[in-house]
N, C-alpha and C positions, 0 to 999 in steps of 0.2 A: 569415064571415071579413071583417073590416072593413078589410083592407089589400089593394090590388090587386097581388098579388105578381107576376102575369104581366106586367102593364104595367111595373112597376118594374124587373123583371129585364131586359126588353127595352131599357129606357132605359139601363141600365148596360152591357149587352152592345153597344149601339150606339156606346158611347164607347171600346170596346176594339179597338185595331188587331190585325191578324193577328199571331199569335205570343204574344199575352198571354192568359193563362187566368184564369178567375174561380173563386175558392173562395167559395161563398155561405155566409156565417157564420150558421148556423142555431141556435146555442146559445140557450137560453131561449125558443125559438119552438116552437109545437106542430107535430105531424106534418102537419097539413093544410096548413100554409104550405110545408113541404118538398115535399109532394105536388104543390102548385100549381106550384112551380118545376120539379120533376121532369117534370111534364106538358109543360113548355115545352122540355124537352131538357137541363136542367141536371143534371149528374151529380157534380160536386165540391161537397161540403158540409163545413163546419168546425164542430167541437164542442170544448169545453174542459173538460168534466167527464165523468169516466169512466163514472159511473152513468147519466147522461142519454144519453150516446153509446151505451152497451150496449143500453139500452132502445129507442132509435130504430133502431139497426142490426138489432135482432131483429124489428122490426115493419114496416120499410120495405123497398122493393125491393132485391134483393141486388146489383144492378149499380151502386149508389151507391158512390162512392169517398170514404170518410171521411178527413178530415184532422184530426189532433189538434193544435189550435192554441194551447192554453194551456201553462202550466208543468206538465210531467208529472213526478210523483214516481216514483222508481225502483220503489217498492212497488206502483204501479198499472199498470206496464207489462204485467204478465201478463194483465190483464183485457182489454186492447185488442189485444194481439199477434195473436190469431187472425184478425182481420179488418181492422185499420187499413190504409189505403192509404199514408198518409204521416204522419210525426210532424214537425211544422213547427218545433219549438222545442227542439232539443237544445243544451244549454248546459254539458255536462260530459262528460269521458271516462267517468265512472262510469255516467251514463245511457246512453251509447252502448254500453257493455259489456252492460248489462242488456237493452237492446233486442235486441242480438245474441243473447244467451242465450235470451230468450223466443221470438224468431223461430225459432231453431234447433229449439226444442222443438215448434214448430208446423210445422216443415218448410218455412218460407218465408223470403224476404228482404224486409225492411222498408226502404222509402225514407225518408230523413230530410233535414232542412235544419239547418244549424248556425245558431243564433240569435246575432246580434251585438248588443252593447250599445253603441250609438253616441250615442243620445239623452242629453241632459244631465239626465235625471231618475233619481234613485236607485231609484225604485219599479220600474223595468223590469228584467227578467231578461236574461241573455245573456252571451256572452263578449266581453271587450274584444278589440280587434284583436290585442294582444300575447298574450292567453290563447289566442285562436284559432290564432295562428301556432305557439304552444307545443304545442298539441294536435296540430296537423297535422305539425309537425316531429318529434314523438315517434314517429310512424309506427305505433303500435300499431293504429290504426284500419284499417290495410291488412290486418291479420290477421283482422279480423272479417268472416267470409264471409256472414253472414246480415243484414248491414245495409249500406245503400248511401247514401253521402253524395251528394245530388243538387243541392246549391247552398246558398245563404245566405238567411236571413230577418232582417229587422229592423223595428222600429217607430220612426218618427220622433218627436221631441219633440212633446208636445201643446201647441203654441203657435200663435199667429196669424201669426207671422213666416214667410212663404213662403220667403224667402231662406235662413233657417236650416234649414228642412225640406229644401229643395233641396240645401243643402250636405251634410246628413246622408245623403241618398240618394246623392249623388255619392261620398261617402266609402265607402259600401257597394259602389257599382258599381266603384270603383277597386280595392277589396279583393277583390272577386270576380275581377277580371282578374288580380290578383296570384296568387290561389289557383289559378286555372285554369292559369296559366303554370307555377307552381312545383310544384303537387301533382297536378293533374288534366289535364295536357296531352293525354293520349291517351284520356281518359275522357269519352265523349259524354254519359254520364248526368249529369255535373256541368254543369248548364245553367240552373238556376233562380235568378232574382234576385227574391225575394219581398218586396216592400214596397209599401205603399199600402193604405189603408182607405177607408171611406165618404167621409171628409172630404178626403182628399188623394190618392186613387188616380190622378186624371188627371195631377197633378204627378209622381207616382211613375213613371208610364208614360213621361213626358217625360225622366225620369232613370234609364232603364234597366230598370224592373221588367218581369218576364215573367209574374208571378203576383200578382194583387191579391186582398185579402180584404175583401169587402164584405158587411155585414149589414144595418145600419139602413136604408140606401138601398133595399134590396129588401124587407125584412120589417117595416120600421117599428120603433118603440121595442121594446125587449126586454120579454117577458112573464115576470116573475119569479114 
């Protein structure tokens, strides 16, 4: 193993204040890297491809909490529903319904985050603020008893302009507050503000993030 995963992990963790959790993004990295982080106490890992995730979940320790971090197609939900801990990027009512359906089949409740599209890039998935309000106003999600909305997720624009990135994080934070007040006032589970990656997680924390997704800074460049 030519990456010092343990040292890198501790460097990242040293930058996280109390109350901010780390999802170690392990997609495209081998099991031995995950095992090295696991040995240091890391339990949250993020994957974005259903087949790779299933393979790893089958061969790695059972107390790992797997997050599905990529764009999840509805026809793939059934493959991850038995064991996924959280689906981080729900961007439609259709996907929410399917997660609920498959979770019910497995006799479990699956935690999810709603993905917001705030960045000025067309390539990103997610709900606009208007679409997120529409989904929540619709109220159908309240009838889905096997899925639990635990907060919001977003990815900032991939730019060097820190002021723009900070503005986008602030937009997400303000929208979280609006959602909490309007739809989740008495729901303690709705508490996660998930933004920040390897290159911007410290800025994200300064702008309200409670959950950062860091891969490259821990595991090095992806192994395709």
